[in-house]
C-alpha positions as CSV (number, residue, x, y, z in Angstrom):
1,M,8.0,18.1,-10.7
2,D,5.6,16.7,-11.7
3,T,2.0,18.8,-10.2
4,A,0.3,15.3,-9.4
5,S,2.8,14.8,-6.6
6,R,1.7,18.0,-4.8
7,G,-1.8,19.2,-3.4
8,N,-5.2,18.3,-4.3
9,D,-5.1,16.7,-7.6
10,A,-2.4,13.9,-6.2
11,I,-3.3,9.9,-6.3
12,L,-2.8,8.8,-3.4
13,I,-2.3,5.2,-2.4
14,G,-1.0,4.2,0.9
15,L,1.1,0.8,1.1
16,G,1.3,-1.4,4.9
17,A,2.7,-4.7,5.6
18,N,3.3,-6.5,8.2
19,L,4.3,-10.4,8.0
20,P,6.6,-12.3,5.5
21,G,5.5,-12.8,1.9
22,P,4.4,-16.2,1.3
23,T,8.0,-17.1,-0.5
24,G,9.3,-15.8,2.6
25,A,10.1,-12.2,1.6
26,T,10.2,-9.5,4.4
27,P,7.6,-6.5,4.7
28,L,9.5,-4.4,2.8
29,E,10.4,-6.8,0.4
30,T,7.1,-7.1,-0.3
31,L,5.9,-3.3,-0.4
32,E,8.9,-3.2,-3.1
33,A,7.7,-5.0,-4.9
34,A,4.1,-4.5,-5.2
35,L,5.3,-0.6,-6.2
36,E,7.0,-2.9,-9.3
37,D,3.8,-4.5,-10.2
38,L,1.8,-1.4,-9.9
39,E,4.2,-0.2,-12.8
40,R,3.9,-3.7,-14.7
41,R,-0.4,-2.7,-14.5
42,G,0.1,0.7,-15.8
43,V,0.1,2.8,-12.5
44,R,3.1,4.8,-12.9
45,V,4.5,6.1,-9.2
46,V,5.3,9.3,-9.4
47,R,6.4,9.9,-6.1
48,R,7.1,7.8,-3.4
49,S,8.0,8.9,0.9
50,R,10.4,7.1,2.7
51,W,9.3,3.6,4.5
52,Y,7.9,4.1,8.1
53,R,8.3,1.8,10.9
54,S,4.8,1.7,12.5
55,A,3.3,-0.1,15.8
56,P,-0.4,-1.4,15.3
57,V,-3.8,0.3,14.9
58,P,-4.9,0.0,16.9
59,E,-2.5,-1.2,19.4
60,S,-2.0,-5.5,19.5
61,D,0.8,-7.8,20.3
62,Q,0.6,-8.4,16.3
63,P,4.1,-7.1,14.6
64,W,5.1,-3.7,13.8
65,F,4.2,-2.8,10.0
66,V,6.3,-1.1,7.6
67,N,3.8,1.6,6.2
68,G,5.1,4.4,3.4
69,V,2.4,6.7,0.6
70,A,3.0,6.7,-3.2
71,V,1.8,9.3,-5.7
72,I,0.7,7.8,-8.7
73,A,-0.3,9.1,-12.1
74,F,-3.6,6.8,-13.4
75,D,-6.2,7.1,-16.5
76,G,-8.5,5.3,-14.9
77,A,-11.6,5.8,-12.1
78,P,-11.4,5.2,-9.2
79,G,-13.0,2.0,-8.9
80,E,-10.6,0.6,-11.9
81,L,-7.5,1.3,-9.7
82,L,-9.0,-0.3,-6.5
83,D,-9.8,-3.2,-8.6
84,I,-5.8,-2.8,-9.6
85,L,-5.0,-2.7,-5.6
86,R,-6.8,-5.7,-4.3
87,R,-5.7,-7.9,-7.4
88,I,-1.8,-6.8,-6.7
89,E,-3.1,-7.9,-3.0
90,D,-4.5,-10.9,-4.3
91,A,-1.1,-11.9,-6.2
92,F,1.1,-11.2,-2.8
93,G,-1.5,-13.9,-1.0
94,R,-3.2,-10.9,1.2
95,V,-6.1,-12.7,2.8
96,R,-8.8,-10.8,4.2
97,R,-11.0,-12.3,7.4
98,V,-10.9,-9.5,10.1
99,R,-10.9,-5.7,10.1
100,D,-6.8,-4.6,11.2
101,E,-5.4,-7.6,11.2
102,A,-1.7,-8.6,10.2
103,R,-1.3,-8.4,6.6
104,V,1.1,-10.1,4.1
105,V,0.5,-6.4,1.7
106,D,-2.3,-3.7,2.6
107,L,-2.9,-0.8,-0.3
108,D,-5.7,1.9,0.5
109,L,-6.8,4.0,-2.0
110,L,-6.3,7.1,-0.2
111,A,-7.4,10.0,-2.1
112,F,-8.1,10.2,-5.3
113,G,-7.3,14.5,-6.2
114,D,-10.4,16.2,-5.0
115,T,-13.0,13.1,-5.4
116,V,-15.3,13.1,-2.6
117,E,-17.3,9.4,-2.4
118,I,-19.3,9.7,0.9
119,P,-21.5,7.1,2.1
120,D,-25.4,7.0,1.8
121,A,-27.7,7.0,4.6
122,G,-27.4,2.8,4.1
123,G,-23.9,2.5,4.4
124,R,-22.5,2.4,0.9
125,A,-20.3,5.1,-1.1
126,E,-21.1,5.6,-4.3
127,G,-18.7,2.9,-6.3
128,G,-18.2,1.3,-3.0
129,I,-15.4,3.3,-2.3
130,E,-15.2,5.7,0.2
131,L,-13.1,8.9,-0.6
132,P,-10.9,10.4,0.8
133,H,-10.5,7.0,2.8
134,P,-12.7,7.3,5.8
135,R,-9.4,6.5,9.0
136,L,-6.2,8.2,7.2
137,R,-6.8,11.7,9.3
138,D,-6.3,9.2,12.5
139,R,-3.4,7.2,11.2
140,A,0.0,8.8,11.8
141,F,1.4,5.7,9.1
142,V,-0.1,7.7,6.5
143,L,-0.2,11.3,7.8
144,L,3.6,11.7,8.1
145,P,4.7,9.7,4.7
146,M,1.2,12.1,3.2
147,A,3.7,14.5,4.2
148,E,6.2,14.0,2.6
149,V,4.8,13.3,-1.1
150,A,2.2,15.4,-0.9
151,P,3.1,18.9,1.6
152,D,-0.1,21.0,0.3
153,W,-3.1,18.3,0.4
154,R,-5.7,19.7,1.9
155,H,-8.7,17.0,3.1
156,P,-11.3,18.2,0.3
157,V,-14.2,17.8,2.8
158,D,-13.0,19.9,6.2
159,G,-10.6,21.4,4.5
160,R,-8.0,20.9,6.9
161,T,-4.2,20.7,5.9
162,L,-1.4,18.2,6.8
163,D,0.0,20.2,9.6
164,E,-3.7,20.2,11.3
165,L,-4.2,16.8,11.0
166,I,-1.0,15.5,11.8
167,A,-1.8,17.6,15.0
168,G,-4.9,16.3,15.8
169,L,-4.0,12.7,15.7
170,P,-5.5,10.3,18.7
171,P,-2.2,10.5,21.1
172,G,0.1,6.9,21.6
173,Q,1.1,6.1,17.6
174,A,4.9,4.8,16.4
175,A,5.5,6.1,13.2
176,E,9.6,6.8,12.4
177,P,10.6,6.5,9.1
178,L,13.2,3.3,8.9
179,D,16.2,5.1,7.3
180,G,16.4,7.3,11.0
């Protein structure tokens, strides 16, 4: 197995969608197409989790999401990868208005190896990216699929394992594999 598919050498991205795409594609079809688009743009998908059906966080009346996590291989810097993720979101019709809104596609850079970029007192992280993703530790729809593809990963700031992070999740989050 590729060493990038396990612990803290991994580059991890989160994928999510809960609205049909502009051509009528289901959220699952959109996410599959987004993974293919990553490959076309030179980002190799090393391993990916099962797809999960998950309730919106925070709780709302919007449709449930389809979520997953992928381990990728990428030879550039975090900012370059984030640019690719944003271009794919734009190509699939993502519109950004309000945080935590329903979306056609959401691609998040969760972790870039052991890279840690924390915002300064002014609220800005170097390169404009906070790593690891600041809310991953509070999201079942991220941690559960992450445990499938990088089970040995530890949070590079506080050292907690995925099992510890999962055990510390806030109550009331629903996330279950689509395949049962």
